[in-house]
Backbone as JSON Lines, residues from 0, in Angstrom:
{"i":0,"aa":"M","n":[16.85,7.33,-15.81],"ca":[15.95,6.74,-14.84],"c":[16.05,7.53,-13.54]}
{"i":1,"aa":"N","n":[14.9,7.84,-12.94],"ca":[14.92,8.61,-11.7],"c":[14.63,7.73,-10.49]}
{"i":2,"aa":"R","n":[14.43,8.35,-9.35],"ca":[14.24,7.58,-8.12],"c":[12.95,6.78,-8.11]}
{"i":3,"aa":"F","n":[12.03,7.06,-9.02],"ca":[10.79,6.29,-9.09],"c":[10.95,5.08,-10.02]}
{"i":4,"aa":"G","n":[12.12,4.92,-10.59],"ca":[12.35,3.82,-11.52],"c":[11.67,4.04,-12.86]}
{"i":5,"aa":"T","n":[11.41,5.3,-13.19],"ca":[10.71,5.57,-14.43],"c":[11.67,5.65,-15.6]}
{"i":6,"aa":"A","n":[11.18,5.27,-16.74],"ca":[11.95,5.31,-17.97],"c":[11.02,5.76,-19.08]}
{"i":7,"aa":"D","n":[11.58,6.13,-20.2],"ca":[10.75,6.58,-21.31],"c":[10.27,5.38,-22.12]}
{"i":8,"aa":"N","n":[9.32,4.65,-21.57],"ca":[8.78,3.47,-22.26],"c":[7.3,3.63,-22.51]}
{"i":9,"aa":"Q","n":[6.85,4.86,-22.68],"ca":[5.44,5.15,-22.83],"c":[4.82,4.38,-24.0]}
{"i":10,"aa":"R","n":[5.55,4.15,-25.06],"ca":[5.0,3.44,-26.21],"c":[4.56,2.03,-25.85]}
{"i":11,"aa":"N","n":[5.15,1.46,-24.82],"ca":[4.88,0.07,-24.46],"c":[3.94,-0.07,-23.27]}
{"i":12,"aa":"E","n":[3.18,0.98,-22.95],"ca":[2.27,0.91,-21.82],"c":[1.04,0.08,-22.18]}
{"i":13,"aa":"P","n":[0.5,-0.64,-21.21],"ca":[-0.73,-1.4,-21.46],"c":[-1.84,-0.46,-21.92]}
{"i":14,"aa":"E","n":[-2.58,-0.88,-22.92],"ca":[-3.62,-0.03,-23.49],"c":[-5.01,-0.38,-22.99]}
{"i":15,"aa":"N","n":[-5.16,-1.48,-22.26],"ca":[-6.49,-1.91,-21.85],"c":[-6.9,-1.35,-20.49]}
{"i":16,"aa":"Y","n":[-6.23,-0.32,-20.02],"ca":[-6.57,0.34,-18.76],"c":[-6.94,1.78,-19.06]}
{"i":17,"aa":"D","n":[-8.08,2.22,-18.52],"ca":[-8.53,3.59,-18.78],"c":[-7.82,4.62,-17.92]}
{"i":18,"aa":"S","n":[-7.34,4.21,-16.75],"ca":[-6.75,5.18,-15.83],"c":[-5.22,5.07,-15.8]}
{"i":19,"aa":"A","n":[-4.61,6.19,-15.45],"ca":[-3.16,6.22,-15.28],"c":[-2.75,5.25,-14.18]}
{"i":20,"aa":"L","n":[-3.52,5.21,-13.11],"ca":[-3.21,4.31,-12.0],"c":[-3.25,2.86,-12.45]}
{"i":21,"aa":"G","n":[-4.24,2.48,-13.21],"ca":[-4.34,1.11,-13.71],"c":[-3.17,0.73,-14.59]}
{"i":22,"aa":"R","n":[-2.75,1.66,-15.47],"ca":[-1.6,1.4,-16.33],"c":[-0.33,1.22,-15.51]}
{"i":23,"aa":"A","n":[-0.15,2.08,-14.5],"ca":[1.05,1.99,-13.66],"c":[1.09,0.68,-12.89]}
{"i":24,"aa":"I","n":[-0.03,0.31,-12.29],"ca":[-0.08,-0.95,-11.52],"c":[0.2,-2.13,-12.43]}
{"i":25,"aa":"A","n":[-0.34,-2.11,-13.65],"ca":[-0.09,-3.19,-14.6],"c":[1.39,-3.28,-14.95]}
{"i":26,"aa":"L","n":[2.02,-2.15,-15.22],"ca":[3.45,-2.15,-15.55],"c":[4.29,-2.66,-14.39]}
{"i":27,"aa":"W","n":[4.04,-2.12,-13.19],"ca":[4.8,-2.58,-12.02],"c":[4.57,-4.07,-11.78]}
{"i":28,"aa":"G","n":[3.35,-4.53,-12.0],"ca":[3.05,-5.95,-11.82],"c":[3.79,-6.85,-12.8]}
{"i":29,"aa":"M","n":[4.17,-6.28,-13.95],"ca":[4.95,-7.02,-14.95],"c":[6.45,-6.86,-14.71]}
{"i":30,"aa":"G","n":[6.81,-6.14,-13.64],"ca":[8.21,-5.92,-13.33],"c":[8.85,-4.83,-14.17]}
{"i":31,"aa":"R","n":[8.04,-3.96,-14.75],"ca":[8.55,-2.9,-15.62],"c":[8.46,-1.55,-14.94]}
{"i":32,"aa":"S","n":[9.15,-0.58,-15.48],"ca":[9.12,0.79,-15.0],"c":[8.03,1.57,-15.72]}
{"i":33,"aa":"I","n":[7.58,2.65,-15.1],"ca":[6.6,3.51,-15.76],"c":[7.32,4.67,-16.44]}
{"i":34,"aa":"S","n":[6.67,5.25,-17.43],"ca":[7.27,6.37,-18.16],"c":[7.24,7.64,-17.33]}
{"i":35,"aa":"M","n":[8.06,8.6,-17.71],"ca":[8.05,9.9,-17.04],"c":[6.69,10.57,-17.2]}
{"i":36,"aa":"A","n":[6.08,10.42,-18.36],"ca":[4.77,11.03,-18.6],"c":[3.72,10.42,-17.67]}
{"i":37,"aa":"L","n":[3.75,9.12,-17.5],"ca":[2.81,8.46,-16.6],"c":[3.08,8.85,-15.16]}
{"i":38,"aa":"A","n":[4.34,8.93,-14.78],"ca":[4.7,9.37,-13.42],"c":[4.19,10.78,-13.17]}
{"i":39,"aa":"A","n":[4.37,11.67,-14.14],"ca":[3.9,13.05,-13.99],"c":[2.39,13.1,-13.85]}
{"i":40,"aa":"E","n":[1.69,12.28,-14.62],"ca":[0.23,12.24,-14.55],"c":[-0.24,11.78,-13.16]}
{"i":41,"aa":"L","n":[0.42,10.77,-12.62],"ca":[0.05,10.27,-11.29],"c":[0.35,11.3,-10.21]}
{"i":42,"aa":"I","n":[1.49,11.97,-10.31],"ca":[1.84,13.01,-9.34],"c":[0.83,14.15,-9.41]}
{"i":43,"aa":"E","n":[0.46,14.53,-10.62],"ca":[-0.53,15.6,-10.81],"c":[-1.87,15.22,-10.18]}
{"i":44,"aa":"Q","n":[-2.19,13.93,-10.19],"ca":[-3.45,13.46,-9.6],"c":[-3.33,13.29,-8.09]}
{"i":45,"aa":"G","n":[-2.15,13.53,-7.54],"ca":[-1.97,13.5,-6.1],"c":[-1.5,12.18,-5.52]}
{"i":46,"aa":"F","n":[-1.08,11.25,-6.36],"ca":[-0.62,9.95,-5.87],"c":[0.8,10.03,-5.33]}
{"i":47,"aa":"D","n":[1.1,9.22,-4.34],"ca":[2.43,9.1,-3.74],"c":[3.15,7.97,-4.47]}
{"i":48,"aa":"L","n":[3.96,8.32,-5.46],"ca":[4.6,7.3,-6.3],"c":[5.47,6.31,-5.55]}
{"i":49,"aa":"P","n":[6.33,6.75,-4.63],"ca":[7.16,5.76,-3.93],"c":[6.32,4.71,-3.2]}
{"i":50,"aa":"S","n":[5.23,5.13,-2.58],"ca":[4.37,4.18,-1.87],"c":[3.66,3.24,-2.83]}
{"i":51,"aa":"L","n":[3.14,3.79,-3.93],"ca":[2.47,2.95,-4.92],"c":[3.42,1.93,-5.52]}
{"i":52,"aa":"E","n":[4.6,2.4,-5.9],"ca":[5.58,1.5,-6.52],"c":[6.0,0.4,-5.54]}
{"i":53,"aa":"A","n":[6.22,0.75,-4.3],"ca":[6.62,-0.24,-3.29],"c":[5.53,-1.3,-3.11]}
{"i":54,"aa":"R","n":[4.29,-0.87,-3.16],"ca":[3.18,-1.81,-2.94],"c":[2.94,-2.72,-4.14]}
{"i":55,"aa":"H","n":[3.14,-2.2,-5.35],"ca":[2.73,-2.94,-6.55],"c":[3.88,-3.5,-7.39]}
{"i":56,"aa":"S","n":[5.12,-3.21,-7.04],"ca":[6.25,-3.72,-7.82],"c":[6.54,-5.16,-7.47]}
{"i":57,"aa":"R","n":[7.05,-5.86,-8.47],"ca":[7.49,-7.25,-8.26],"c":[8.89,-7.25,-7.73]}
């Protein structure tokens, strides 16, 4: 687990969201961590993960 609270749980990501951002917000809203792959996708898209996680985590 890294400083973003990410873990390799990609298999358990919500499937009803088309965007990486939507999946991440859904996971954080459920109190879960996002996968490294999802974190990398968000970083590649230019998102500030620490700010997003702080805003949307339970």
